[in-house]
C-alpha positions in Angstrom: 27.7 39.5 85.0 28.9 36.0 83.6 25.8 35.6 81.8 25.9 39.6 80.1 30.0 38.2 79.0 28.6 34.9 77.6 26.1 36.7 75.8 28.0 39.6 74.5 30.8 36.8 73.0 28.2 34.7 71.2 27.3 38.1 69.6 30.9 39.5 68.8 31.8 35.6 68.1 28.4 35.1 65.8 30.3 34.5 62.4 32.4 32.1 63.6 29.3 29.9 64.9 27.4 30.0 61.8 28.4 26.8 60.5 28.4 25.3 63.9 24.6 26.8 64.6 23.9 25.7 61.3 25.1 22.1 61.5 23.1 22.0 65.0 20.0 23.5 63.7 20.3 20.7 60.5 20.9 18.0 62.6 17.9 18.9 64.6 15.5 19.2 62.0 16.6 15.9 59.9 16.5 13.9 63.8 13.1 15.4 64.3 11.5 15.1 60.9 12.3 11.0 60.9 11.2 10.2 64.5 8.0 11.8 64.1 7.0 9.6 60.9 6.1 7.3 63.2 3.3 10.0 64.5 2.6 10.8 61.1 2.0 7.6 59.5 -0.2 6.6 62.4 -2.9 9.2 60.9 -2.8 7.9 57.0 -6.1 6.1 56.5 -4.5 3.1 54.5 -4.8 -1.3 54.1 -3.7 -3.4 57.2 -0.6 -4.6 55.0 1.0 -1.6 54.2 0.0 -0.6 58.0 2.1 -3.3 59.2 4.6 -2.2 57.2 4.9 1.5 57.9 4.9 0.1 62.0 8.3 -2.3 60.7 9.8 0.3 58.8 9.1 3.6 61.9 10.6 0.3 64.4 13.9 0.2 62.1 14.0 4.0 61.8 14.0 4.5 65.7 16.7 2.1 65.7 18.8 3.6 63.3 18.2 6.9 65.0 20.7 6.0 68.1 23.4 5.6 65.5 22.5 8.9 64.0 22.8 10.2 67.5 26.2 9.2 68.2 27.7 10.6 64.6 26.2 14.0 65.6 27.5 13.6 69.3 30.9 13.3 68.0 30.6 15.8 65.4 29.6 18.6 68.2 31.9 18.0 69.7 34.4 18.6 66.8 32.9 21.5 66.3 33.0 22.7 69.5 36.9 22.1 69.8 37.1 24.3 66.7 35.4 27.1 68.5 37.9 26.7 71.8 41.1 26.9 69.4 39.8 30.5 67.4 39.4 31.6 71.1 42.3 30.5 72.7 44.4 33.8 72.7 40.5 35.1 74.4 40.8 32.6 76.8 44.4 33.7 77.6 43.5 37.2 78.2 40.7 36.4 80.6 43.3 34.1 82.9 45.9 37.0 82.2 43.3 39.3 83.8 42.8 37.4 86.6 39.3 35.2 85.5 40.0 31.6 87.2 39.4 28.4 84.5 36.4 27.9 87.1 35.2 30.9 85.9 35.5 30.8 82.4 34.2 27.5 82.2 31.4 28.9 83.3 31.0 31.1 80.5 31.8 29.0 78.0 29.1 26.5 79.8 26.8 29.6 79.3 27.6 29.6 75.8 27.2 26.1 75.1 23.7 26.1 76.8 22.0 29.2 75.2 23.5 28.3 71.4 22.2 24.5 72.1 18.5 25.8 73.4 18.5 27.9 70.4 19.4 25.7 67.7 17.6 23.3 69.2 14.5 25.8 69.5 14.5 26.6 65.9 15.2 23.0 64.6 12.2 22.1 66.2 10.6 24.7 64.5 11.4 24.1 61.5 11.7 20.5 62.2 7.5 20.4 62.5 6.8 22.3 59.6 8.8 20.7 57.3 7.7 17.4 58.4 4.6 18.0 57.5 5.8 18.2 53.6 7.1 14.8 54.8 3.8 13.8 55.7 2.6 14.3 52.0 5.2 12.1 50.5 5.0 9.1 53.0 1.0 9.4 52.1 1.9 10.0 48.1 4.6 6.8 48.4 2.1 4.8 49.8 -1.1 6.3 47.6 -2.6 6.8 51.6 -6.0 8.9 51.7 -5.4 12.6 52.2 -9.0 13.3 52.8 -8.3 13.0 56.7 -5.0 15.0 56.5 -4.5 17.7 59.3 -1.1 19.4 60.7 0.6 16.6 63.0 3.3 17.1 65.7 4.9 14.0 66.9 5.8 14.8 71.0 7.0 12.0 71.0 9.5 12.7 68.3 9.9 16.5 69.8 10.9 14.5 73.3 13.3 12.1 71.7 14.8 15.0 69.9 15.3 17.0 73.4 16.4 14.0 75.5 19.2 12.7 72.8 20.1 16.6 71.9 20.0 17.6 75.5 22.6 14.4 76.2 24.8 15.5 73.2 25.1 19.3 75.0 25.5 17.9 78.6 28.7 15.3 77.1 30.0 18.8 75.0 29.9 20.6 78.3 31.8 18.2 80.2 34.5 18.1 77.5 34.5 22.0 76.7 35.2 22.6 80.5 37.9 19.5 80.6 39.1 21.0 77.5 40.2 24.4 79.1 40.9 23.2 82.3 43.7 21.4 81.1 45.3 24.4 79.1 48.3 26.4 79.8 48.2 29.9 80.0 51.1 30.2 77.0 49.5 27.7 74.7 45.9 30.1 75.4 48.1 33.2 74.3 50.2 31.7 71.5 48.6 28.4 69.9 47.8 30.2 67.3 51.1 30.7 66.3 51.8 26.9 66.6 51.3 25.5 63.0 51.6 21.6 61.8 54.9 20.1 61.1 55.2 19.6 57.8 56.2 16.1 57.0 57.8 14.8 54.0 58.1 10.9 54.0 60.2 9.2 52.2 59.2 9.1 48.7 59.9 5.5 47.8 58.4 4.2 51.0 55.7 6.0 49.9 55.2 4.3 46.4 55.5 1.0 47.6 53.3 1.5 50.2 51.0 3.4 47.7 51.2 0.6 45.2 50.6 -2.3 47.7 47.4 -0.2 48.9 46.3 0.5 45.5 46.7 -3.6 44.7 44.7 -4.7 47.7 42.3 -2.2 47.2 41.7 -3.8 43.4 41.6 -7.2 44.9 38.7 -5.7 47.2 37.2 -4.2 44.3 36.9 -7.4 42.3 35.3 -9.5 44.8 32.4 -7.1 45.9 32.1 -7.0 41.7 33.0 -10.3 40.4 34.8 -12.8 43.0 32.2 -13.1 45.7 28.6 -14.4 44.6 25.7 -12.1 45.9 25.5 -14.8 48.9 29.0 -14.2 50.1 28.5 -10.4 50.2 26.2 -10.9 52.6 28.2 -13.8 54.6 29.8 -12.0 57.9 33.0 -13.0 57.2 33.8 -12.1 53.7 31.5 -8.9 54.5 34.2 -8.0 57.2 37.2 -8.9 55.4 36.3 -6.8 51.8 35.7 -3.7 54.7 39.0 -4.3 56.1 40.8 -4.4 53.0 39.0 -1.5 51.4 39.8 0.3 55.2 43.0 0.0 55.7 44.2 0.5 51.9 42.2 3.7 51.9 44.4 4.9 55.1 47.9 4.0 53.5 46.7 6.2 50.2 46.2 8.7 52.3 48.7 8.4 54.3 51.3 8.3 51.0 49.8 10.4 48.5 50.0 13.1 51.6 53.6 12.4 53.1 54.9 12.3 49.5 52.7 15.3 47.5 55.3 18.0 48.2 58.1 16.1 47.3 56.2 15.5 44.1 55.4 18.7 43.0 58.6 20.4 43.7 59.9 18.6 41.0 57.5 19.7 38.6 59.0 23.1 38.8 56.1 24.4 36.4 53.2 23.7 38.4 54.6 24.1 41.6 56.3 28.4 41.1 53.8 29.2 39.2 52.0 31.6 41.3 51.0 31.2 45.0 50.9 27.5 44.1 53.8 26.6 46.4 52.7 28.3 49.3 49.4 26.1 48.5 50.7 22.9 48.4 53.3 23.7 51.4 50.0 24.8 53.3 47.6 21.4 52.0 50.4 19.3 52.7 51.1 20.5 56.9 47.0 20.3 57.0 47.0 17.0 55.1 49.6 15.2 57.1 47.9 15.3 60.3 44.8 14.7 58.9 45.1 11.3 57.2 42.9 9.4 59.9 40.1 12.2 59.3 40.8 11.8 55.8 40.2 8.2 55.5 36.5 8.6 58.1 35.4 11.2 55.7 36.0 9.5 52.9 34.3 6.4 53.9 31.3 8.4 55.3 31.2 10.1 51.6 31.6 6.6 49.6 28.3 5.0 52.3 26.6 8.2 51.2 26.9 7.7 47.8 25.9 4.4 47.6 23.3 4.7 49.6 21.7 7.0 48.2 22.4 5.7 44.9 21.0 2.0 45.5 17.7 3.0 47.3 16.8 6.3 44.6 17.5 3.4 42.1 15.5 0.7 44.3 12.8 2.6 44.7 12.2 4.2 41.1 12.8 0.6 39.3 9.8 -0.5 41.8 7.4 2.3 40.9 8.3 1.0 37.7 7.6 -2.8 38.1 4.7 -2.0 39.9 3.2 -0.5 36.3 5.2 -3.7 34.5 4.1 -7.0 36.4 1.2 -6.3 38.4 -1.2 -6.2 35.4 -3.7 -8.9 37.0 -5.3 -9.2 40.4 -4.6 -11.9 41.9 -2.9 -15.4 41.0 -3.2 -18.5 42.7 -1.4 -21.5 42.3 -2.1 -25.2 43.3 0.4 -28.0 43.4 -1.0 -30.7 41.7 1.2 -33.1 41.9 0.0 -33.4 45.6 -3.3 -33.0 45.5 -4.2 -34.1 41.9 -6.5 -30.8 41.8 -6.2 -27.6 39.7 -6.8 -24.5 41.0 -10.6 -24.0 40.0 -11.9 -27.5 41.5 -10.0 -26.8 44.8 -11.9 -23.2 44.8 -15.1 -24.7 44.2 -14.8 -28.0 46.3 -14.3 -25.1 49.2 -16.9 -23.0 48.7 -15.1 -20.3 47.1 -17.4 -17.9 45.2 -15.6 -18.0 41.1 -18.1 -15.2 40.6 -16.2 -12.7 42.4 -13.0 -13.2 39.5 -13.0 -11.9 35.8 -10.9 -12.6 33.5 -9.8 -15.7 34.4 -6.5 -17.1 32.7 -5.4 -21.1 33.4 -2.4 -22.4 32.4 0.2 -25.3 33.6 3.5 -26.1 34.2 4.6 -29.5 33.7 7.2 -32.2 34.6 10.4 -31.5 33.5 11.4 -35.0 33.3 15.2 -34.8 34.2 15.6 -31.7 32.0 17.9 -29.7 34.2 19.3 -26.1 33.8 22.8 -28.0 32.9 21.0 -29.6 29.8 19.9 -26.2 28.6 22.9 -23.9 28.9 25.8 -25.9 28.8 28.9 -24.3 29.5 27.3 -21.6 29.8 26.0 -22.0 33.1 29.5 -21.6 34.7 29.2 -17.5 34.8 25.9 -17.5 36.8 27.0 -20.7 38.9 28.6 -17.9 41.9 26.1 -15.7 41.3 22.8 -17.4 43.0 22.7 -20.4 45.2 19.7 -21.5 43.3 21.4 -21.7 40.0 23.1 -25.1 39.5 23.8 -27.6 36.5 21.1 -29.8 38.8 18.3 -27.4 38.8 14.8 -28.6 37.3 13.7 -26.7 34.3 10.2 -25.3 34.3 8.0 -26.0 31.3 5.2 -24.7 29.7 3.0 -25.5 27.0 3.0 -22.7 23.9 -0.8 -22.1 23.7 -1.2 -21.8 27.5 2.1 -19.3 27.4 0.6 -16.9 25.1 -2.1 -17.2 26.4 -1.0 -15.8 29.6 1.4 -13.4 27.9 -1.7 -11.4 26.0 -2.8 -10.8 29.2 0.2 -10.0 31.2 1.8 -7.7 27.7 4.8 -10.1 26.8 5.8 -10.7 23.5 4.0 -14.0 22.2 6.0 -16.8 20.8 6.1 -18.7 17.7 7.6 -22.5 17.4 8.1 -25.2 15.1 7.1 -28.5 15.9 11.2 -29.2 16.6 11.9 -25.6 17.8 11.5 -24.1 21.8 11.8 -20.8 23.4 13.2 -19.6 26.7 10.8 -16.5 28.8 13.3 -14.9 30.9 14.0 -11.6 33.2 17.0 -12.0 35.8 19.5 -10.6 33.8 22.6 -12.5 34.9 20.7 -15.9 33.5 19.6 -13.5 30.7 23.2 -13.2 29.7 24.4 -16.7 29.9 21.1 -18.4 28.3 21.3 -16.1 25.2 24.9 -17.4 24.7 23.6 -21.1 25.2 20.8 -19.9 22.7 22.8 -18.4 20.3 25.2 -21.2 19.9 22.0 -22.9 18.8 22.4 -25.6 21.8 19.4 -28.4 21.5 17.4 -29.9 24.4 16.1 -33.2 24.4 12.7 -33.0 25.8 10.4 -36.4 26.5 12.7 -38.2 23.8 12.3 -35.2 21.4 15.1 -33.1 20.1 14.6 -29.3 20.1 16.0 -27.0 18.9 16.2 -22.7 19.4 13.6 -21.2 17.9 15.2 -17.6 18.6 18.5 -16.7 19.3 17.9 -14.8 23.0 15.6 -15.2 25.4 12.1 -13.0 25.7 11.9 -11.1 28.2 8.9 -11.6 30.9 7.6 -13.3 34.3 5.1 -16.1 33.9 4.0 -15.0 37.7 2.0 -12.3 39.4 5.4 -10.7 41.1 6.8 -7.7 41.8 10.4 -8.9 41.3 12.2 -9.9 38.2 13.2 -13.0 39.5 12.3 -15.6 36.5 15.4 -17.3 35.7 13.8 -19.2 32.5 10.7 -21.2 32.1 11.4 -23.6 28.7 8.3 -22.7 26.2 7.7 -26.1 23.9 5.4 -26.9 21.4 1.7 -28.5 22.8 2.3 -32.1 21.2 6.0 -32.3 23.4 3.4 -31.8 26.8 0.8 -34.2 25.3 0.6 -37.0 28.4 3.0 -35.1 31.0 2.2 -34.9 34.2 1.3 -31.3 35.4 3.0 -30.2 38.6 1.3 -26.9 39.1 -1.6 -25.0 38.0 -2.1 -21.0 38.2 -4.9 -19.1 37.5 -4.3 -15.4 37.2 -7.9 -13.1 37.6 -9.0 -9.4 38.2 -11.6 -9.2 40.8 -15.1 -7.9 40.2 -14.4 -4.9 42.4 -14.8 -0.8 40.5 -14.1 1.0 43.7 -11.3 1.2 46.6 -13.6 -0.1 49.1 -14.7 -3.4 46.8 -11.2 -4.0 46.0 -10.6 -4.1 49.8 -13.3 -6.1 51.0 -12.3 -8.7 48.1 -8.6 -9.0 49.6 -10.0 -9.6 52.9 -12.3 -12.2 51.6 -10.0 -13.8 49.8 -7.3 -13.7 52.8 -10.6 -15.3 55.2 -10.9 -18.2 52.0 -6.5 -19.0 52.5 -7.0 -18.8 55.9 -9.6 -21.1 56.8 -8.8 -23.3 53.6 -6.5 -25.8 55.6 -8.4 -25.7 59.2 -8.9 -29.0 60.2 -6.9 -30.7 57.8 -3.8 -32.5 58.7 -1.5 -31.2 56.4 2.5 -30.4 56.9 3.9 -27.6 55.5 5.8 -29.3 53.2 2.3 -30.8 51.9 0.7 -27.4 51.4 -0.4 -27.6 47.9 -2.3 -24.2 47.5 -1.0 -20.7 47.5 -2.1 -17.4 46.7 -0.8 -13.5 46.0 -2.3 -10.3 44.9 -1.4 -7.6 43.0 -2.2 -5.4 46.2 -0.4 -7.6 48.7 2.7 -7.2 46.0 2.3 -3.5 45.4 2.3 -2.7 49.5 5.3 -4.9 50.1 7.0 -3.5 47.0 6.3 0.4 47.9 7.0 -1.1 51.9 10.5 -1.8 51.0 11.4 0.9 48.7 10.6 3.6 51.2 12.1 1.9 54.0 15.5 2.1 51.6 14.9 5.6 51.1 13.8 6.8 54.2 16.8 5.1 56.1 19.4 5.9 53.3 18.2 9.5 53.4 18.4 9.7 57.1 22.1 8.1 57.6 23.5 9.1 54.0 22.8 12.9 54.7 23.6 12.8 58.2 27.2 11.2 56.7 27.0 14.1 54.0 27.2 17.0 56.6 29.3 15.6 59.0 31.9 15.2 56.5 31.3 18.3 55.2 30.9 19.7 58.5 34.6 18.2 60.0 36.1 19.7 56.5 34.9 23.1 57.1 35.3 23.6 60.7 39.1 22.2 60.1 39.5 24.7 57.7 38.2 27.6 59.1 40.3 26.6 61.9 43.1 26.5 59.7 42.4 29.8 58.3 41.8 31.8 61.7 45.1 30.4 62.4 47.1 31.6 59.2 45.6 35.0 59.5 49.3 35.7 59.8 50.7 33.9 56.7 48.1 35.5 54.7 49.4 38.6 56.0 53.1 38.2 55.3 51.7 37.8 51.5 50.0 41.0 51.2 53.1 43.0 53.0 55.1 41.4 50.2 52.9 42.8 47.5 51.0 39.8 46.3 47.3 41.1 45.6 43.9 40.2 46.9 42.6 38.2 44.1 45.7 36.3 43.8 45.1 35.4 47.4 41.8 34.8 47.3 42.4 32.3 44.4 45.0 30.5 46.6 42.6 30.5 49.6 40.1 28.8 47.1 43.0 25.9 45.3 43.4 25.6 49.0 39.8 25.0 50.6 38.8 23.2 47.2 42.1 20.4 47.7 40.9 19.8 51.0 37.4 19.2 50.3 38.2 17.5 46.7 41.2 15.0 47.7 38.4 12.8 50.3 35.6 13.1 47.2 37.4 12.1 44.8 38.7 8.5 46.3 35.0 8.0 47.8 33.7 8.5 44.2 36.5 5.8 42.6 35.2 3.7 46.1 31.6 4.4 45.3 31.6 3.1 41.3 32.4 -0.5 42.4 30.0 -0.3 45.4 27.6 0.6 43.3 28.4 -2.4 40.7 28.2 -4.6 43.9 24.9 -2.8 44.8 23.4 -3.9 41.2 24.1 -7.1 41.8 22.5 -7.4 45.2 19.7 -5.6 43.9 19.2 -7.0 40.6 15.8 -8.8 40.9 14.6 -5.7 41.9 16.5 -3.0 39.9 15.3 -2.9 36.1 16.3 0.6 34.5 20.4 0.7 35.9 21.6 3.6 38.2 21.6 6.4 35.7 18.9 8.7 37.3 19.9 7.9 40.8 23.4 9.1 39.9 21.8 12.0 39.2 20.1 13.0 41.8 22.6 11.6 44.5 25.3 13.9 42.6 22.3 16.9 42.8 22.3 16.4 46.7 26.0 16.0 47.2 26.5 18.8 45.2 23.8 21.0 47.2 25.3 20.3 50.5 28.9 19.1 50.1 29.3 22.1 47.7 27.1 24.4 50.3 29.4 23.8 52.9 32.3 24.1 50.6 31.6 27.7 49.8 30.6 28.7 53.1 33.6 27.9 54.0 35.3 29.9 51.5 33.4 32.8 52.4 33.9 32.6 55.6 37.9 31.8 55.7 38.1 34.6 53.2 36.6 37.0 55.8 38.9 35.2 58.5 42.1 35.8 56.8 41.4 39.5 56.1 41.2 40.3 60.2 43.5 43.0 61.5 
């Protein structure tokens, strides 16, 4: 009997359950897809270094899943609260007809169990199908061999999803039982007639608090974009301070605006008295007053979503571009000549390396700067970089290269070559913040003294480029001097860059293994400390695997957390609005009775819901402007093409998900207020 009643209730309230059900299904799909990556990536045919990165990524995603589960659990509890509020009168009728609260709770438990089971089943089925597309995306990202690709079902991810969502549903059942058990009959029967108290706070107090909040928020913006060094942004104390400043300021901005909005609006007679604006503003103001904390949390979640997605997309796009631009050779080897007194080729030949396995070898040196520092070359212009990075200081030694050696290297790497007179120098640099400072110094005609010879800048700005095989733009500056200036100078480091004699992927893998084995055995039997190590190497494949792995991890974690935050924010606003629409059926009925046409009512409802969705998003976007600026500082060594494309894709995702929830909320609310 109770089971049949529960089924009947679900059928009757299917439209009310639509957003709740849709959110549950989406949550299950996302949870399964990202937890299934473990099984899917295990099937990929990738290199050893890539496989290690995939294991690390999956471990990290597994930890993130716990946090995601907590967010989804809180969302489901909030959503179930909406459904209870929507059906208070129905529950009141049950009690009036003599049904006990225990039996009523049993009905609610049955409904929750059925909805949870159905949403879990549908979500898992869709998740299993959609996860195959994720497999293809991961394989393409890591350039894995797809010849052995097969349909993958992750039993581990499915069990994990069932357990986590099962726990969530049990918590919801307990919450619903307690919530209904505490309700009084009069509250159930007449709860829908209650509305939030319309609070109008002291406008002077609101103005003062709003001003103070904006000042504090502005200070937080300044600290993350200019005031703090990159290292300070990661320092726990400084980071916590900025987070507290931002969160508290956000809360009080919502508090002051929601409390004074109606007062300000009533003084703008032309706007307030136009059509149904007075009704819309009063409705919005009454709800905003009671949702200050919710608005704050939603705003911060939207802010995190925008920054996470924007940063991750920009990082991945830039690193993919850097792979093509910055890794033109297969391998780079370095010998610290000041320790070993051997160049790379000598060290290789003495230790049995088969140098005929390499081709197109280019060798070049870095020379002793003999006291020439960044303070000498940049002068007062170095001040702008001192608060950016801890590796930049006035006493940092410069790196010196000879003109002919650099030009030989530049041709192989596709860099712009340099021309110098006998009394000139040039600088090759790629780290943006340092480039700007060096350009200022060079354009001012700053001369340097190297080994007793005064040199003037040959160019008014740096040549952009790297002098090593690296995926990141970390070159803070290399001084290029005439060959005559380094005659007799001590060589500090000798480099070679070369290509493998390998024409197939298998041959490349064999060559990578050969080099790795050579380096592992290079120091065996030699009593050398780490500080005295003098031979190092890196390869295109190692750099590429690390870059793709970092980009993939950033992308997947950001998509995982960002989309969950976006769905949670939109769902909370949607459910709140639907609950309010259910409570305001009579108010809209009054508008009809006094002669208001349906088109005007629909516009008023659209504006009301639009303001509710727009209000937290507006402040989140403002936060995000400065958040992305801070992110650009942190990711400067990786990101080379700005945030334009990333912002476009992020905006597209937000419009689809957030805008989709908004439209569904509007159309569902419009149906609710027309109920008789």
